[in-house]
C-alpha positions, 0 to 999 in steps of 0.5 A, a space after each residue: 615689663 622691662 625690656 630684654 635687649 637680647 630680644 631687640 637684637 633678636 628682632 634687628 637680626 631678622 629677617 626684614 618681613 618678620 620684624 614688623 610681626 615680632 615688634 607686633 607680638 611683643 607689644 600685643 603681649 607688653 600691653 596684655 601682660 604689663 607683669 610679663 619678664 622678657 628672656 631668651 630660652 633656647 635662641 628665642 625670645 620667650 615671656 614669663 608670668 609669675 616665672 613661668 612660660 607665657 608664650 614665645 615668638 621666633 623668626 625664620 628665613 619665611 615665617 614666624 612663630 608664636 605660641 602659648 606655653 599652655 595653648 592647648 588649655 586655652 586655642 580648641 583649634 590651633 594650626 599644627 602647620 608649625 612652632 605655637 598654634 598660629 601657623 606659618 606666620 608670614 605678616 601681621 594680617 596672618 595673626 588674629 585681632 589684638 582683642 583676640 590675642 589679648 584674650 587667650 595670652 589672659 587665658 593663659 595667665 589664668 591657667 598658670 595662676 591657677 596652677 600655681 596657686 594649687 601647687 601652692 595649696 598642695 602641701 598645706 592640704 596634705 599637712 592637714 590630711 597628716 595631722 594627727 587625731 587625739 588619740 581616743 581613750 580605751 573603753 573599759 571592756 577592751 582594756 579588761 580583755 586586754 589585762 587579760 591577754 598579754 600578748 594582744 596587749 604588748 601589740 596594742 600597746 606597741 601599735 601606733 596611734 592610728 591602728 590602735 584608734 582603728 581597733 577603738 573605733 571598730 568597737 565603739 562604732 557597733 550598735 548591739 551589744 552582741 556585735 560588739 563582744 564579736 568584735 572585742 573577740 576579734 580584736 584581741 584573737 587579731 592583736 594576739 597573732 600581731 595584726 592591726 584592723 585592717 591586716 586584709 589589705 594592707 599586709 601586716 
């Protein structure tokens, strides 16, 4: 992790009691997350992981604060006395041990990584969902009915493949001949009226 000289200046300009606290926190972050990137946001030192805020620290007149950006997902019993999850930090002794803090940081990194991985996978899932299925062949009995009903045929031909598929799957999904005959008749009636298979739900 490269050091940001602005954070060096921030620590140097902080109150005397705050400097060892900030140095301690910075070292823990550097050890737990070597890939972290230092920066200044909103006038305070922040540490980024994979471009996202991992944690931040700040010095005030009488206390310091340290917080994980996704702290609610990591720390169950967080203090609400000050900014962050660790209350008013007046000395290093007010902080959890190094291993505990490193564990929190590790969980924070995993939470960020999981969120980023899910965000990257979402477009692929969306694209897969939108992938067009191959168009089904029109059953002979439906084709024969359509040939006799111009309006129904025009509607069917004007529909996108997904709408045609809905009708075809509905017809070929019938397990009995009488059920199929009823569905064929209903299909022609609805098509003649310009309706899709699921018009009751889509409003078309």
